[in-house]
MDTraj code that builds the backbone (N, CA, C; nanometers):
import mdtraj as md
import numpy as np

residues = "MET SER LYS SER SER LEU LYS ASN TRP LEU SER LEU THR TYR ILE ILE SER HIS PHE GLY ILE ILE VAL LEU VAL ILE TRP PHE ARG LEU THR GLU LYS TYR ASP ASP SER THR MET LYS SER VAL LEU SER VAL LEU SER PRO LEU PHE THR ALA TYR SER ILE PRO MET VAL VAL TYR ILE VAL ASN ARG ARG HIS LYS PRO ASP SER GLY LYS LYS VAL GLY ARG ILE TYR ALA PHE THR ALA LEU PHE LEU SER PHE LEU LEU ILE LEU PHE LEU LEU ALA ILE LEU ILE ARG GLN ALA ILE THR PRO ASP ASP ILE GLY SER PHE VAL VAL PHE LEU GLY LEU GLY GLU SER LEU PHE GLY PRO TYR LEU VAL TYR LEU ILE GLY ASN LEU PHE ASP LYS PRO ARG ASP GLY ASP SER THR ALA GLU SER LEU ARG GLY LEU GLY VAL ASP ARG".split()
xyz = np.array([
    [5.4508, 6.4815, -6.3969],
    [5.4378, 6.2984, -6.4277],
    [5.2863, 6.4103, -6.4654],
    [5.2085, 6.2938, -6.5516],
    [5.1073, 6.3646, -6.5611],
    [4.9967, 6.2690, -6.4380],
    [4.8881, 6.3099, -6.4156],
    [4.7757, 6.2629, -6.3320],
    [4.7905, 6.1047, -6.3496],
    [4.7223, 6.0892, -6.4272],
    [4.6827, 5.9050, -6.4796],
    [4.7844, 5.8211, -6.4356],
    [4.9366, 5.8870, -6.4638],
    [5.0446, 5.7903, -6.4500],
    [5.1002, 5.7313, -6.3110],
    [5.0281, 5.9011, -6.1906],
    [5.0396, 5.8875, -6.0708],
    [4.9435, 5.8050, -6.0304],
    [4.8228, 5.7792, -6.0365],
    [4.7121, 5.7385, -6.0065],
    [4.7388, 5.5973, -6.0408],
    [4.7739, 5.5455, -6.1439],
    [4.8294, 5.4069, -6.2058],
    [4.9328, 5.3731, -6.0754],
    [5.0706, 5.4332, -6.1032],
    [5.1593, 5.4036, -5.9997],
    [5.1194, 5.3674, -5.8724],
    [5.0601, 5.4622, -5.8299],
    [4.9839, 5.4238, -5.6935],
    [4.9065, 5.3130, -5.6447],
    [4.8133, 5.3143, -5.7828],
    [4.6972, 5.2087, -5.7409],
    [4.7944, 5.0699, -5.7854],
    [4.8627, 5.0518, -5.8801],
    [4.9767, 4.9145, -5.9089],
    [5.0334, 4.8845, -5.7722],
    [5.1362, 5.0334, -5.7185],
    [5.1801, 4.9897, -5.5915],
    [5.0859, 4.9162, -5.4543],
    [4.9602, 5.0016, -5.4665],
    [4.8976, 4.9811, -5.3571],
    [4.8421, 4.8190, -5.3299],
    [4.7954, 4.7832, -5.4436],
    [4.6649, 4.6928, -5.4503],
    [4.8529, 4.5711, -5.4156],
    [4.9337, 4.5564, -5.5373],
    [5.0526, 4.4308, -5.5193],
    [5.1091, 4.4388, -5.3559],
    [5.1256, 4.5569, -5.3003],
    [5.1799, 4.5483, -5.2264],
    [5.0716, 4.4743, -5.0561],
    [4.9668, 4.5554, -5.1208],
    [4.8329, 4.5047, -4.9750],
    [4.8406, 4.3519, -5.0319],
    [4.8128, 4.3358, -5.1167],
    [4.7612, 4.1705, -5.1448],
    [4.9264, 4.0928, -5.1066],
    [5.0315, 4.1258, -5.1438],
    [5.1370, 4.0937, -5.1039],
    [5.1558, 4.0755, -4.9068],
    [5.1527, 4.1693, -4.9275],
    [5.1479, 4.2042, -4.7253],
    [5.0397, 4.0754, -4.6302],
    [4.8789, 4.0636, -4.7045],
    [4.8310, 3.9540, -4.6402],
    [4.8991, 3.8070, -4.7234],
    [4.9748, 3.7751, -4.7968],
    [5.0325, 3.6589, -4.8582],
    [5.1240, 3.6008, -4.7325],
    [5.2213, 3.7141, -4.7172],
    [5.3283, 3.7264, -4.6079],
    [5.2455, 3.6878, -4.4784],
    [5.1613, 3.7238, -4.4351],
    [5.1329, 3.6990, -4.2716],
    [5.0380, 3.6043, -4.3206],
    [4.9765, 3.4992, -4.4265],
    [4.9215, 3.4017, -4.4278],
    [5.0678, 3.2793, -4.4206],
    [5.1619, 3.3076, -4.5381],
    [5.2535, 3.2549, -4.5452],
    [5.3289, 3.2394, -4.3375],
    [5.3265, 3.3286, -4.3101],
    [5.4455, 3.3571, -4.1416],
    [5.3378, 3.2316, -4.0907],
    [5.1663, 3.2589, -4.1024],
    [5.1185, 3.1523, -4.0082],
    [5.1318, 3.0409, -4.0264],
    [5.1216, 2.9693, -4.1791],
    [5.1498, 2.8459, -4.2423],
    [5.2738, 2.7757, -4.2071],
    [5.4121, 2.8336, -4.1660],
    [5.5719, 2.8282, -4.1546],
    [5.5843, 2.8543, -3.9942],
    [5.4525, 2.8790, -3.9274],
    [5.4527, 2.8851, -3.7923],
    [5.5177, 2.9647, -3.7340],
    [5.5578, 3.0872, -3.7896],
    [5.5953, 3.1686, -3.7190],
    [5.5313, 3.3448, -3.6815],
    [5.3698, 3.2757, -3.6866],
    [5.2711, 3.3419, -3.6460],
    [5.1795, 3.2258, -3.5814],
    [5.1183, 3.2426, -3.4599],
    [5.0437, 3.1915, -3.4374],
    [4.9190, 3.2294, -3.4694],
    [4.7750, 3.1911, -3.4412],
    [4.6380, 3.2332, -3.4726],
    [4.6137, 3.3399, -3.4465],
    [4.6487, 3.3655, -3.3076],
    [4.6616, 3.4851, -3.2739],
    [4.7026, 3.6111, -3.3151],
    [4.8052, 3.5972, -3.3705],
    [4.8967, 3.6808, -3.4310],
    [4.8634, 3.7339, -3.5746],
    [4.7694, 3.6095, -3.6605],
    [4.7573, 3.6337, -3.7474],
    [4.6408, 3.7533, -3.7582],
    [4.5316, 3.6478, -3.6953],
    [4.4305, 3.7696, -3.6707],
    [4.4197, 3.9073, -3.6168],
    [4.4681, 3.9235, -3.5736],
    [4.5138, 4.0636, -3.5377],
    [4.5446, 4.1665, -3.6009],
    [4.6957, 4.0990, -3.6361],
    [4.7229, 4.1687, -3.8137],
    [4.6448, 4.1686, -3.8545],
    [4.5467, 4.1045, -3.9496],
    [4.4773, 4.1039, -4.0804],
    [4.3243, 4.1687, -4.0019],
    [4.3283, 4.1792, -3.8360],
    [4.1604, 4.2951, -3.8262],
    [4.2405, 4.4560, -3.8312],
    [4.3623, 4.4397, -3.7618],
    [4.4394, 4.5819, -3.7865],
    [4.4115, 4.6471, -3.9474],
    [4.4713, 4.5448, -4.0088],
    [4.5718, 4.5874, -4.1740],
    [4.4323, 4.6181, -4.2168],
    [4.3623, 4.4974, -4.2224],
    [4.2164, 4.4957, -4.3642],
    [4.1780, 4.6325, -4.3735],
    [4.1140, 4.6956, -4.2626],
    [4.0108, 4.8194, -4.2658],
    [4.1347, 4.9437, -4.3485],
    [4.2153, 4.9758, -4.3416],
    [4.3716, 5.0633, -4.3695],
    [4.3706, 5.0360, -4.5141],
    [4.3960, 4.8581, -4.5398],
    [4.4179, 4.8320, -4.6835],
    [4.2556, 4.8806, -4.7839],
    [4.1274, 4.7925, -4.7233],
    [4.0469, 4.8322, -4.8083],
    [3.9505, 4.9837, -4.7944],
    [4.0282, 5.1274, -4.7399],
    [4.0054, 5.2667, -4.7372],
    [4.0995, 5.2915, -4.8364],
    [4.2228, 5.2827, -4.8934],
    [4.3201, 5.3168, -4.9449],
    [4.2694, 5.2234, -5.0984],
    [4.2445, 5.0981, -5.0992],
    [4.2219, 4.9897, -5.2380],
    [4.1133, 5.0260, -5.2790],
    [3.9845, 5.0970, -5.2378],
    [3.8643, 5.0867, -5.2956],
    [3.8514, 5.1686, -5.4310],
    [3.8864, 5.3173, -5.3266],
    [3.8676, 5.3912, -5.5047],
    [4.0040, 5.3845, -5.5883],
    [4.0942, 5.3304, -5.5888],
    [4.2236, 5.2432, -5.6481],
    [4.1560, 5.1548, -5.7483],
    [4.0931, 5.0445, -5.7062],
    [4.0170, 4.9637, -5.7866],
    [3.9295, 5.0225, -5.8558],
    [3.8281, 5.1297, -5.8158],
    [3.7195, 5.1662, -5.9171],
    [3.7515, 5.2027, -5.9768],
    [3.8760, 5.3558, -5.9810],
    [3.9681, 5.3947, -6.0743],
    [3.9588, 5.2765, -6.2207],
    [4.0259, 5.1928, -6.1717],
    [4.0904, 5.1042, -6.2696],
    [3.9867, 5.0530, -6.3422],
    [3.9036, 4.9554, -6.2918],
    [3.7748, 4.9257, -6.3883],
    [3.7014, 5.0260, -6.4134],
    [3.6578, 5.1516, -6.3268],
    [3.5915, 5.2518, -6.4435],
    [3.6717, 5.3328, -6.5679],
    [3.8100, 5.3014, -6.6164],
    [3.9077, 5.3630, -6.6518],
    [3.9360, 5.2482, -6.7646],
    [3.8761, 5.1653, -6.7905],
    [3.9267, 5.0010, -6.8445],
    [3.9158, 5.0278, -7.0057],
    [3.8459, 5.1342, -7.0191],
    [3.8243, 5.1398, -7.1797],
    [3.8749, 5.3303, -7.2364],
    [3.9041, 5.3926, -7.1486],
    [3.8764, 5.5255, -7.2162],
    [4.0050, 5.5742, -7.1255],
    [4.1147, 5.6698, -7.1527],
    [4.2652, 5.7053, -7.0653],
    [4.1921, 5.8221, -7.0208],
    [4.2552, 5.8924, -6.8864],
    [4.2497, 5.9947, -6.8300],
    [4.2485, 6.0716, -6.8707],
    [4.2450, 6.2305, -6.8114],
    [4.3025, 6.3461, -6.8940],
    [4.4456, 6.3516, -6.8795],
    [4.4639, 6.4529, -6.9698],
    [4.6208, 6.4841, -6.9872],
    [4.6824, 6.6113, -6.8693],
    [4.5847, 6.5836, -6.7653],
    [4.6420, 6.6979, -6.6439],
    [4.7945, 6.6435, -6.5891],
    [4.8916, 6.7537, -6.5199],
    [5.0242, 6.7412, -6.4747],
    [4.9885, 6.7471, -6.3096],
    [5.0644, 6.6805, -6.2958],
    [5.0584, 6.6945, -6.0923],
    [5.2151, 6.7178, -6.1305],
    [5.2235, 6.8334, -6.0100],
    [5.3502, 6.8224, -5.9378],
    [5.4356, 6.7594, -5.9112],
    [5.5533, 6.8156, -5.8961],
    [5.6917, 6.6632, -5.8976],
    [5.6798, 6.7033, -5.7261],
    [5.6401, 6.8064, -5.6837],
    [5.6866, 6.7514, -5.5073],
    [5.5298, 6.6992, -5.4857],
    [5.4348, 6.6860, -5.5423],
    [5.3007, 6.6198, -5.5030],
    [5.3427, 6.4927, -5.5590],
    [5.4109, 6.4386, -5.6426],
    [5.4042, 6.2794, -5.6820],
    [5.4866, 6.2053, -5.5859],
    [5.6084, 6.2861, -5.5664],
    [5.6916, 6.2653, -5.4973],
    [5.6208, 6.2199, -5.3720],
    [5.5873, 6.3258, -5.2971],
    [5.5190, 6.2741, -5.1448],
    [5.4337, 6.2188, -5.1474],
    [5.3723, 6.1625, -5.3033],
    [5.2695, 6.0139, -5.3094],
    [5.2893, 5.8991, -5.2668],
    [5.4177, 5.9014, -5.3832],
    [5.4972, 5.7388, -5.4166],
    [5.6028, 5.7760, -5.2527],
    [5.6715, 5.8431, -5.2025],
    [5.7402, 5.8836, -5.1025],
    [5.6917, 5.8016, -4.9584],
    [5.5907, 5.8552, -4.9432],
    [5.4843, 5.8279, -4.7955],
    [5.4356, 5.6697, -4.7885],
    [5.3683, 5.6395, -4.9606],
    [5.3260, 5.4902, -4.9778],
    [5.4292, 5.4011, -4.9333],
    [5.5509, 5.4134, -4.9974],
    [5.6393, 5.3260, -4.9955],
    [5.7390, 5.3438, -4.8214],
    [5.7533, 5.4396, -4.7718],
    [5.7445, 5.4312, -4.6467],
    [5.6580, 5.3503, -4.5684],
    [5.5220, 5.3503, -4.6199],
    [5.4191, 5.2908, -4.5022],
    [5.4442, 5.1716, -4.5512],
    [5.4381, 5.1027, -4.6947],
    [5.4839, 4.9757, -4.7137],
    [5.6409, 4.9270, -4.6077],
    [5.7448, 4.9854, -4.6346],
    [5.8423, 4.9451, -4.5805],
    [5.8272, 4.9445, -4.4031],
    [5.7664, 5.0683, -4.3494],
    [5.7277, 5.0066, -4.2500],
    [5.6291, 4.8786, -4.1945],
    [5.5253, 4.8742, -4.2597],
    [5.4733, 4.7266, -4.2178],
    [5.5104, 4.6232, -4.2193],
    [5.6159, 4.6367, -4.3588],
    [5.6936, 4.4941, -4.3895],
    [5.8538, 4.4907, -4.2752],
    [5.8573, 4.5731, -4.2423],
    [5.9460, 4.6234, -4.1413],
    [5.9222, 4.5033, -3.9545],
    [5.7952, 4.5534, -3.9780],
    [5.7125, 4.5332, -3.8559],
    [5.6864, 4.4015, -3.8321],
    [5.6257, 4.3684, -3.9282],
    [5.5555, 4.2362, -3.9872],
    [5.6979, 4.1225, -3.9320],
    [5.7967, 4.1451, -4.0345],
    [5.9021, 4.0453, -4.0147],
    [5.9730, 4.0460, -3.9045],
    [5.9994, 4.1922, -3.8564],
    [6.0236, 4.1506, -3.6908],
    [5.9704, 4.1049, -3.5641],
    [5.8262, 4.0781, -3.5943],
    [5.7556, 3.9753, -3.5542],
    [5.7939, 3.8323, -3.5721],
    [5.7658, 3.7895, -3.7103],
    [5.8399, 3.6689, -3.7044],
    [5.9380, 3.6165, -3.6877],
    [6.0340, 3.7158, -3.6852],
    [6.2185, 3.6851, -3.6251],
    [6.1758, 3.6659, -3.4819],
    [6.1669, 3.7701, -3.3996],
    [6.1893, 3.8299, -3.2840],
    [6.0373, 3.8457, -3.1983],
    [5.9256, 3.7477, -3.1828],
    [5.8164, 3.7463, -3.1756],
    [5.7942, 3.8883, -3.0268],
    [5.7287, 3.9783, -3.0633],
    [5.6908, 4.0410, -2.8834],
    [5.5816, 3.9886, -2.8841],
    [5.4980, 4.0124, -2.7622],
    [5.3837, 3.9992, -2.7268],
    [5.2576, 4.0761, -2.7822],
    [5.1819, 3.9641, -2.8282],
    [5.1065, 4.0863, -2.9312],
    [5.0565, 4.1779, -2.8602],
    [5.0176, 4.2177, -2.7598],
    [4.9777, 4.4077, -2.7561],
    [5.0718, 4.4884, -2.8202],
    [5.2074, 4.4643, -2.7690],
    [5.3104, 4.5914, -2.8165],
    [5.3074, 4.5530, -2.9546],
    [5.3194, 4.4665, -3.0773],
    [5.2971, 4.4082, -3.1716],
    [5.1557, 4.5145, -3.2277],
    [5.0530, 4.4501, -3.1928],
    [4.9111, 4.5524, -3.2494],
    [4.9299, 4.6497, -3.2280],
    [5.0566, 4.7895, -3.1201],
    [5.0287, 4.8792, -3.0817],
    [5.1588, 4.9466, -3.2523],
    [5.2384, 4.8920, -3.2330],
    [5.3427, 4.9088, -3.3569],
    [5.2190, 4.9137, -3.4639],
    [5.1323, 4.8024, -3.5191],
    [5.1054, 4.8430, -3.6075],
    [5.0111, 4.9444, -3.6192],
    [4.9557, 4.9589, -3.4939],
    [4.8129, 5.0791, -3.5223],
    [4.9155, 5.2551, -3.5542],
    [5.0476, 5.2416, -3.4700],
    [5.1141, 5.3715, -3.4950],
    [5.1412, 5.3568, -3.6036],
    [5.1694, 5.2962, -3.7220],
    [5.1513, 5.2889, -3.8134],
    [5.0786, 5.3540, -3.9114],
    [4.9613, 5.2950, -3.8764],
    [4.8406, 5.3507, -3.9260],
    [4.8512, 5.4885, -3.8877],
    [4.8549, 5.5414, -3.7657],
    [4.8030, 5.6797, -3.7002],
    [4.9269, 5.7945, -3.7645],
    [5.0464, 5.7149, -3.8043],
    [5.1742, 5.7781, -3.8628],
    [5.1477, 5.8127, -4.0141],
    [5.1173, 5.7440, -4.0663],
    [5.0881, 5.7813, -4.2223],
    [4.9523, 5.7931, -4.2557],
    [4.8488, 5.7164, -4.2083],
    [4.7229, 5.7317, -4.2739],
    [4.6801, 5.8249, -4.2829],
    [4.6337, 5.9453, -4.2163],
    [4.5668, 6.0665, -4.2504],
    [4.6365, 6.1438, -4.3486],
    [4.7640, 6.0919, -4.3911],
    [4.8476, 6.2066, -4.4546],
    [4.8283, 6.1316, -4.6142],
    [4.8224, 5.9836, -4.5611],
    [4.8072, 5.9181, -4.7323],
    [4.6194, 5.9726, -4.7600],
    [4.5497, 5.9598, -4.6518],
    [4.4252, 5.9376, -4.7104],
    [4.4213, 6.0585, -4.7484],
    [4.4402, 6.1839, -4.7125],
    [4.4365, 6.3432, -4.7794],
    [4.4858, 6.3301, -4.9267],
    [4.6136, 6.2626, -4.9752],
    [4.6818, 6.2549, -5.0937],
    [4.5966, 6.2163, -5.1248],
    [4.6059, 6.0549, -5.1110],
    [4.4724, 5.9841, -5.2254],
    [4.3180, 6.0512, -5.2307],
    [4.2761, 6.0661, -5.1336],
    [4.1601, 6.1522, -5.1276],
    [4.1629, 6.2809, -5.2760],
    [4.2278, 6.3305, -5.2685],
    [4.2918, 6.4425, -5.3647],
    [4.3294, 6.4225, -5.4665],
    [4.4013, 6.3149, -5.5224],
    [4.4073, 6.2546, -5.6371],
    [4.3147, 6.1596, -5.6839],
    [4.2453, 6.0993, -5.6522],
    [4.1219, 6.0104, -5.6915],
    [4.0215, 6.1233, -5.6157],
    [3.9892, 6.2482, -5.7541],
    [3.9227, 6.3344, -5.7442],
    [3.7460, 6.2498, -5.6485],
    [3.6784, 6.3083, -5.5751],
    [3.5132, 6.2718, -5.5487],
    [3.4566, 6.2682, -5.7030],
    [3.4012, 6.1406, -5.7141],
    [3.2934, 6.1459, -5.8132],
    [3.1737, 6.2608, -5.8037],
    [3.1605, 6.2856, -5.9291],
    [3.0091, 6.3347, -5.9265],
    [2.9180, 6.2670, -5.9840],
    [2.7798, 6.3039, -5.9217],
    [2.6198, 6.2224, -5.9479],
    [2.6423, 6.1468, -6.0867],
    [2.5981, 6.0901, -6.0879],
    [2.6032, 6.0388, -6.2387],
    [2.7215, 5.9729, -6.3319],
    [2.8609, 5.9570, -6.2794],
    [2.9610, 5.9324, -6.2739],
    [2.9200, 5.8121, -6.2794],
    [2.9929, 5.7260, -6.3329],
    [3.0738, 5.5474, -6.3412],
    [3.0900, 5.5390, -6.1719],
    [3.2019, 5.6320, -6.1358],
    [3.2979, 5.5618, -6.0114],
    [3.1837, 5.6078, -5.9087],
    [3.0786, 5.6986, -5.8974],
    [3.0096, 5.7469, -5.7904],
    [2.8880, 5.6443, -5.7533],
    [2.8430, 5.6031, -5.9395],
    [2.7528, 5.4864, -5.9222],
    [2.8502, 5.3570, -5.8714],
    [3.0110, 5.3449, -5.8683],
    [2.9962, 5.1685, -5.8177],
    [3.0703, 5.2599, -5.6943],
    [3.1345, 5.3161, -5.6416],
    [3.1315, 5.3200, -5.4830],
    [2.9920, 5.3216, -5.4013],
    [2.8685, 5.3708, -5.4935],
    [2.7327, 5.3995, -5.4095],
    [2.7039, 5.2279, -5.3746],
    [2.7459, 5.1652, -5.4997],
    [2.6822, 4.9777, -5.5228],
    [2.7686, 4.9438, -5.3631],
    [2.9001, 5.0095, -5.3805],
    [2.9788, 4.8994, -5.2585],
    [2.9757, 4.9878, -5.1564],
    [2.8584, 5.0842, -5.1057],
    [2.7812, 5.1659, -4.9518],
    [2.9181, 5.2224, -4.9278],
    [2.9682, 5.3031, -5.0174],
    [3.0885, 5.3561, -4.9950],
    [3.0289, 5.5510, -5.0328],
    [2.9806, 5.6132, -4.9415],
    [2.9353, 5.7575, -4.9876],
    [3.0671, 5.8543, -4.9876],
    [3.1426, 5.9379, -5.0807],
    [3.2449, 5.9579, -5.0648],
    [3.2221, 6.1292, -5.1074],
])
top = md.Topology()
chain = top.add_chain()
for i, resn in enumerate(residues, 1):
    res = top.add_residue(resn, chain, resSeq=i)
    for name in ("N", "CA", "C"):
        top.add_atom(name, md.element.get_by_symbol(name[0]), res)
traj = md.Trajectory(xyz[None], top)
């Protein structure tokens, strides 16, 4: 798989799933599956995770709007691991969120499970994503964009 294909797949997967999860949480609130406290807790736990993963991807997409990425290849095991861990995180989050909507647990336990997901998957995904979406060099438009967002990679 080419590096740009993997970046594109991961970027689209994360952006669509993260905004989909946020919409799901809001829908659960509107349909009274979640109360205000639950919705606020979920969004406050998941927002930093989503932002950390999504910013490099959005910057990559925006900065590559007119030019293709290089034709570098990534190994199959690397591509599989990145995609597999990403889908596992999404499935884990969906399972926890849907379970809370169907069988509400106390808010403390619910937040612990969300935090567990971040702790289990976060370090691996940050490492994979950080290495796939290369650290920008000075003068690179990606570096300029990240500095404009207050992110110093």
